C-alpha positions in Angstrom: -69.9 -14.5 102.1 -72.6 -16.4 100.3 -75.9 -16.7 102.1 -75.4 -13.3 103.7 -78.5 -11.2 104.7 -77.6 -8.6 102.1 -78.0 -11.1 99.3 -81.8 -11.4 99.9 -84.1 -9.6 97.5 -85.3 -6.1 98.4 -88.9 -7.4 98.5 -87.9 -10.2 100.9 -85.9 -7.8 103.1 -88.8 -5.3 103.3 -91.2 -8.1 104.3 -88.7 -9.3 107.0 -88.4 -5.8 108.4 -92.2 -5.3 108.5 -92.6 -8.7 110.2 -90.0 -7.8 112.8 -87.8 -10.8 111.8 -84.8 -8.5 111.1 -84.0 -5.0 112.0 -83.0 -2.2 109.6 -79.8 -1.8 111.7 -79.0 -5.5 111.2 -79.5 -5.2 107.5 -77.4 -2.0 107.2 -74.6 -3.8 109.1 -74.7 -6.7 106.6 -74.4 -4.2 103.7 -71.5 -2.4 105.4 -69.7 -5.6 105.9 -70.1 -6.6 102.2 -69.0 -3.1 101.1 -65.9 -3.4 103.2 -65.1 -6.9 101.8 -65.5 -6.3 98.1 -65.6 -2.6 97.3 -61.8 -2.1 97.4 -61.6 -4.3 94.4 -64.2 -2.4 92.3 -64.6 1.1 93.7 -68.3 1.3 93.3 -69.4 2.9 96.6 -67.5 6.2 96.9 -69.0 7.7 100.0 -70.8 6.2 103.0 -73.1 8.2 105.2 -72.2 7.8 108.8 -75.7 8.9 109.8 -77.2 5.9 108.2 -77.0 3.9 111.4 -79.1 6.5 113.2 -81.6 6.5 110.4 -81.8 2.7 110.5 -82.2 2.8 114.2 -85.1 5.2 113.8 -86.6 3.0 111.2 -86.5 0.0 113.5 -88.1 2.0 116.3 -91.0 2.9 114.0 -91.6 -0.8 113.2 -91.7 -1.6 116.9 -94.2 1.2 117.5 -96.5 -0.2 114.9 -96.4 2.8 112.6 -97.5 2.8 109.0 -94.4 1.8 107.0 -93.4 3.1 103.5 -92.5 0.7 100.6 -88.8 1.1 101.2 -88.9 1.2 105.0 -85.5 0.3 106.5 -83.9 -0.6 103.1 -80.3 0.8 102.6 -80.1 2.7 99.3 -77.3 3.7 97.0 -77.6 7.1 95.4 -75.8 7.9 92.2 -73.3 10.7 92.8 -75.0 13.0 90.4 -77.9 13.4 92.9 -77.5 15.8 95.8 -77.7 14.3 99.3 -78.0 16.6 102.3 -74.9 16.4 104.5 -73.2 13.8 102.3 -70.6 14.7 99.8 -71.9 15.0 96.2 -69.1 15.5 93.7 -70.8 14.9 90.3 -67.4 13.2 89.6 -65.8 16.6 89.1 -62.8 18.1 90.9 -64.8 21.4 90.9 -67.1 19.8 93.4 -64.7 17.5 95.3 -65.7 19.0 98.7 -69.3 19.8 97.9 -71.6 18.8 100.8 -75.2 19.9 99.9 -77.3 21.7 102.5 -80.5 19.9 101.2 -81.6 16.7 99.5 -82.5 16.5 95.9 -86.3 16.1 95.7 -85.8 12.5 94.5 -83.8 11.7 97.6 -86.5 13.4 99.8 -89.1 11.0 98.1 -86.9 8.0 98.9 -86.5 9.0 102.5 -90.2 9.6 102.8 -90.8 6.1 101.5 -88.7 4.8 104.4 -85.4 4.3 102.6 -82.1 4.7 104.5 -79.5 6.5 102.4 -76.4 4.4 102.9 -74.0 5.9 100.4 -73.1 7.3 97.0 -72.2 5.3 93.9 -69.6 6.3 91.4 -70.2 8.1 88.1 -68.1 9.7 85.3 -67.8 13.5 85.5 -71.2 15.1 85.2 -72.4 11.7 83.8 -70.6 12.4 80.5 -69.4 9.1 79.2 -70.3 5.5 79.1 -67.4 4.4 81.3 -67.5 5.0 85.0 -64.2 6.9 85.8 -63.5 10.4 87.1 -60.7 12.5 88.5 -62.2 12.5 92.0 -62.6 8.8 92.8 -61.0 7.0 89.8 -62.4 4.1 87.8 -65.0 1.5 88.8 -64.3 -2.1 87.8 -66.7 -4.7 86.5 -68.0 -7.1 89.2 -67.2 -10.1 86.9 -63.7 -8.8 86.1 -62.5 -5.7 87.8 -60.1 -5.0 84.9 -63.1 -4.6 82.6 -65.5 -1.6 82.4 -68.8 -1.6 84.2 -69.9 1.0 81.6 -71.6 4.3 82.7 -72.7 6.6 83.8 -74.6 4.6 86.5 -71.7 2.1 86.8 -71.3 2.4 90.5 -74.9 1.5 91.1 -74.7 -1.5 88.8 -71.7 -2.9 90.5 -73.0 -2.3 94.0 -76.1 -4.2 93.2 -74.3 -7.1 91.4 -72.1 -7.7 94.5 -75.0 -7.3 96.9 -73.5 -4.3 98.6 -76.9 -2.6 98.6 -80.4 -4.0 97.7 -81.5 -1.0 95.6 -79.8 1.9 93.8 -80.7 4.9 91.7 -79.5 5.6 88.2 -80.1 8.1 85.5 -80.3 7.7 81.7 -79.8 10.0 78.8 -78.3 7.8 76.1 -78.0 4.5 78.0 -76.3 5.6 81.2 -78.6 3.3 83.3 -79.1 0.6 80.7 -75.5 -0.2 79.7 -74.2 -0.5 83.3 -77.2 -2.8 84.1 -76.2 -5.0 81.1 -72.5 -5.1 81.9 -73.1 -5.9 85.6 -75.8 -8.5 85.2 -78.5 -6.6 87.0 -81.9 -5.1 86.1 -82.5 -1.5 85.1 -85.4 0.6 83.9 -85.4 3.7 81.8 -88.9 4.9 82.5 -91.2 7.0 80.3 -89.9 10.5 80.6 -91.4 12.4 83.5 -92.9 9.3 85.1 -90.2 10.0 87.7 -90.4 13.8 87.8 -87.4 15.9 86.6 -87.1 18.3 89.5 -83.5 19.4 89.1 -82.7 19.5 85.4 -82.6 22.7 83.4 -84.4 21.3 80.4 -87.6 20.1 82.0 -89.5 20.1 78.8 -87.1 17.6 77.2 -87.9 13.9 77.0 -84.2 12.8 76.9 -82.8 12.6 80.4 -84.6 10.5 83.1 -84.0 9.2 86.6 -84.7 5.5 87.0 -84.5 2.5 89.3 -81.8 -0.3 89.3 -82.1 -3.6 91.2 -81.2 -7.3 91.1 -84.6 -8.5 89.8 -87.8 -7.1 88.3 -89.8 -7.3 91.5 -87.3 -5.3 93.4 -87.2 -2.8 90.5 -90.9 -2.4 90.7 -90.7 -1.7 94.5 -88.2 1.1 94.0 -90.1 2.6 91.1 -93.2 2.8 93.2 -91.4 5.2 95.5 -89.9 7.3 92.7 -92.8 7.8 90.4 -95.5 10.5 90.6 -96.3 14.2 90.0 -94.2 17.1 91.2 -95.0 20.8 90.8 -91.4 21.3 89.8 -91.9 19.2 86.6 -94.8 20.5 84.5 -94.9 17.3 82.4 -95.1 14.9 85.3 -98.5 13.4 86.2 -100.2 11.8 89.2 -99.4 8.1 89.4 -100.9 5.5 91.6 -98.0 3.1 92.5 -100.5 0.3 93.1 -100.9 0.0 89.3 -97.4 -1.4 89.3 -98.4 -4.3 91.6 -101.9 -5.0 90.3 -103.3 -5.3 86.8 -103.4 -7.4 83.7 -101.4 -7.7 80.6 -97.8 -8.4 79.9 -98.2 -12.2 79.4 -95.4 -13.5 77.1 -97.6 -16.2 75.7 -100.1 -13.7 74.4 -97.5 -11.1 73.2 -96.4 -10.2 69.7 -92.6 -9.4 69.9 -90.2 -7.9 67.4 -86.6 -8.8 67.5 -83.9 -6.5 66.1 -80.1 -7.1 66.3 -79.1 -3.5 65.6 -82.3 -1.4 65.4 -81.4 -0.7 61.8 -79.1 2.1 62.8 -76.5 1.0 65.4 -73.1 -0.6 64.9 -73.1 -3.9 66.7 -70.2 -6.4 67.0 -70.3 -9.9 65.5 -70.0 -11.3 69.1 -73.1 -9.5 70.3 -75.0 -10.4 67.2 -74.2 -14.1 67.8 -75.1 -13.9 71.5 -78.4 -12.2 70.7 -79.3 -14.7 68.0 -78.7 -17.6 70.4 -80.9 -16.0 73.1 -83.6 -15.2 70.5 -83.9 -18.8 69.5 -84.2 -19.8 73.1 -86.9 -17.2 73.8 -88.9 -17.4 70.5 -91.2 -20.2 71.7 -92.2 -18.2 74.7 -94.3 -15.7 72.7 -97.5 -15.8 70.7 -95.8 -14.2 67.7 -92.1 -13.4 67.2 -91.0 -11.3 64.3 -87.5 -10.3 63.1 -88.0 -6.7 62.3 -86.1 -3.4 62.7 -88.1 -0.4 64.0 -88.3 2.9 62.0 -85.4 4.9 63.5 -83.8 6.4 60.5 -81.8 9.6 61.4 -81.6 8.7 65.0 -77.8 9.2 65.2 -77.8 12.8 64.0 -80.9 13.7 65.9 -79.6 12.4 69.2 -76.1 13.8 68.9 -77.4 17.2 68.0 -79.9 17.3 70.9 -77.4 15.9 73.3 -74.8 18.5 72.4 -77.3 21.3 72.9 -78.2 19.8 76.3 -74.6 19.9 77.4 -74.3 23.4 76.2 -77.3 24.3 78.4 -75.9 22.6 81.4 -72.2 23.3 81.3 -71.4 26.2 79.0 -70.5 28.6 81.9 -68.2 26.0 83.5 -66.7 25.5 80.1 -66.0 29.2 79.7 -64.8 29.7 83.2 -62.8 26.6 83.9 -62.1 24.7 80.6 -58.9 23.2 81.9 -60.7 21.7 84.9 -63.3 19.9 82.9 -62.8 16.4 81.5 -62.5 15.8 77.8 -66.0 14.3 77.4 -67.7 17.4 78.9 -65.5 19.7 76.8 -66.2 17.8 73.6 -69.9 17.9 74.1 -70.0 21.6 74.9 -67.8 22.3 71.9 -70.2 20.4 69.7 -73.1 22.3 71.1 -71.4 25.6 70.3 -71.1 24.5 66.6 -74.9 23.8 66.3 -76.8 26.5 64.6 -80.5 27.4 65.3 -81.3 25.7 62.0 -79.6 22.5 63.2 -81.6 22.5 66.4 -84.8 23.2 64.6 -84.1 20.4 62.0 -83.3 18.0 64.8 -86.5 18.7 66.6 -88.6 18.3 63.5 -86.8 15.0 62.7 -87.3 13.9 66.3 -91.0 14.4 66.1 -91.3 12.4 62.9 -89.2 9.6 64.4 -91.3 9.5 67.5 -94.6 9.2 65.6 -93.3 6.5 63.3 -92.2 4.5 66.2 -95.6 4.7 67.9 -97.1 3.4 64.7 -94.6 0.5 64.9 -95.8 -0.2 68.5 -99.4 -0.4 67.2 -98.3 -3.6 65.4 -96.2 -5.2 68.2 -96.4 -5.3 72.0 -92.7 -5.3 72.7 -89.4 -4.8 70.9 -86.4 -6.8 72.1 -82.8 -5.9 71.1 -79.3 -6.2 72.6 -78.5 -3.9 75.5 -75.0 -3.0 74.3 -73.2 -3.0 71.0 -70.1 -4.6 72.4 -69.3 -6.7 75.4 -67.3 -5.3 78.4 -63.9 -4.0 77.5 -60.7 -2.8 79.3 -61.8 -0.1 81.9 -58.8 2.1 81.0 -60.3 2.5 77.5 -63.0 5.2 77.9 -64.8 4.1 74.8 -64.3 1.7 71.8 -62.5 3.3 68.9 -63.9 0.8 66.5 -66.2 -2.2 66.3 -64.8 -5.2 64.5 -62.3 -3.0 62.8 -64.8 -0.4 61.6 -63.9 3.0 63.0 -66.7 4.8 65.0 -67.6 8.4 64.1 -67.9 9.8 67.6 -67.1 8.7 71.2 -70.8 7.9 71.8 -71.4 6.0 68.5 -71.0 2.7 70.4 -74.1 3.4 72.4 -76.4 4.0 69.5 -78.2 0.7 70.4 -79.5 2.5 73.5 -79.6 6.2 72.5 -81.7 5.5 69.5 -84.4 4.2 71.8 -84.1 7.2 74.0 -85.7 9.2 71.2 -88.8 7.1 71.3 -89.8 8.3 74.8 -90.7 4.6 75.6 -89.9 2.8 78.8 -87.0 0.3 78.4 -86.3 -2.6 80.7 -82.8 -4.2 80.7 -82.9 -7.9 81.6 -79.8 -10.1 82.2 -79.5 -13.0 79.9 -76.5 -15.2 80.9 -72.8 -14.9 80.1 -70.7 -14.7 77.0 -67.7 -17.0 76.3 -65.4 -14.9 78.5 -67.7 -15.1 81.5 -69.0 -11.6 81.2 -72.7 -10.7 81.4 -75.0 -10.4 78.4 -78.3 -8.6 78.4 -81.3 -7.5 76.3 -83.4 -4.4 76.2 -87.2 -4.7 76.2 -89.0 -1.7 74.9 -92.6 -1.1 75.9 -95.3 1.5 75.2 -95.2 5.0 76.8 -96.7 5.1 80.3 -97.2 1.4 80.3 -94.5 0.5 82.9 -96.9 -1.9 84.7 -97.3 -4.1 81.6 -93.6 -3.9 80.8 -92.6 -5.0 84.3 -95.2 -7.8 84.4 -93.8 -9.0 81.0 -90.3 -8.6 82.2 -90.9 -10.5 85.4 -92.5 -13.5 83.6 -89.7 -13.5 81.0 -87.1 -13.3 83.8 -88.6 -16.4 85.4 -88.7 -18.2 82.0 -85.1 -17.3 81.2 -83.9 -18.7 84.5 -85.1 -22.1 83.3 -83.4 -21.9 79.9 -79.8 -23.0 79.3 -77.3 -20.1 79.5 -80.1 -17.5 80.0 -80.4 -17.0 83.7 -79.1 -13.9 85.5 -75.4 -14.5 86.2 -73.7 -14.1 89.6 -70.2 -12.8 90.1 -67.6 -14.8 92.0 -67.2 -12.8 95.3 -64.2 -14.8 96.4 -62.1 -13.4 93.6 -62.7 -9.9 94.8 -61.7 -10.3 98.5 
């Protein structure tokens, strides 16, 4: 299966389509073939759209007519199964929506279609995105592309796996506490949690919150940039979104590693992190350190992040799922029930105190970013574990307080409202991917992606630091 058309980068595939060297129908067929070959082993793509062939045919005809083509023209896309797709089942990973076929596209999907994307299928997610392990009662669990018995994390796990195995060139994800970042790390792909509202929030019920975002996932930074260019921009449905010229992502200055001041932190000063991850991170840091103008070992000011995030997250679940909880508690998974129950316990004073603490944390972090250009830390607190285990009970024998404590390394950064790029960084001793998070400055995605792309190229030349590739033959 190596050397297949579907393994080319999205940027290359888009150029080949525009130059009439391949057709969108031909590319879709290659993706379908790869899905058929490896998806049964990992369960990442949970629904394929039979109308995609017609859409690909129409995209090909537009090329032949010489029409103006969008940035994603003819590229097959995977849509996370939390996002509604017209005429294609959208379950949210919940039995309550097992047979839900939306009558209209989510506004994000409309944007992607308008950019020329071909919606090929839906990717797996935990129920309502609750949980950092991709498993649900509708479709079951998704396995890691490097070892299907291990977790791919969540909640954008299906997208991460589909990308790692070249089933699709581009996929969408979403991120509250790490739902996009941890799967990217566990699958050896690239993911971006953008500045809140850069990609407009057009379906959430907390549109003034900076916590939950939609974001792009890809196999390399250039492909990620391409997808983000189609996702970003203003929407009347999101009052905090703003006009955004996608060309700024492709042209500009800044982001040069050799002129950057970088801070390294093993645990952000607040997150439980395993000894294995600490050792892997230290090894990568020593390899990367010479690449930068100045490299500091320094924790950012994130005191109180655990309580603030857990409180605001619980209130968010209360806003989203309280009625379902009251009407059908027995039909909701434990993660959703637990979070709604936590929200019901929060008093108005708790919420007010969390908001005040959040504001102080945000401002302190922005002062920190006045002193450094980028912060680099591990992308996960532990390496991939058994997929039947929904979350780690402990780290190195130390019990965790809650089921989300193990993702503090990602959710603490959520509170900063900064863009975060996940970059693959080789394998661990068990042959599983390791990755780092790179935190940039709000609304400075262009600089972050330029920095990430140059660092990606440098890492590819360093021992044990290049993006790892799964062994496809083991999955057939």
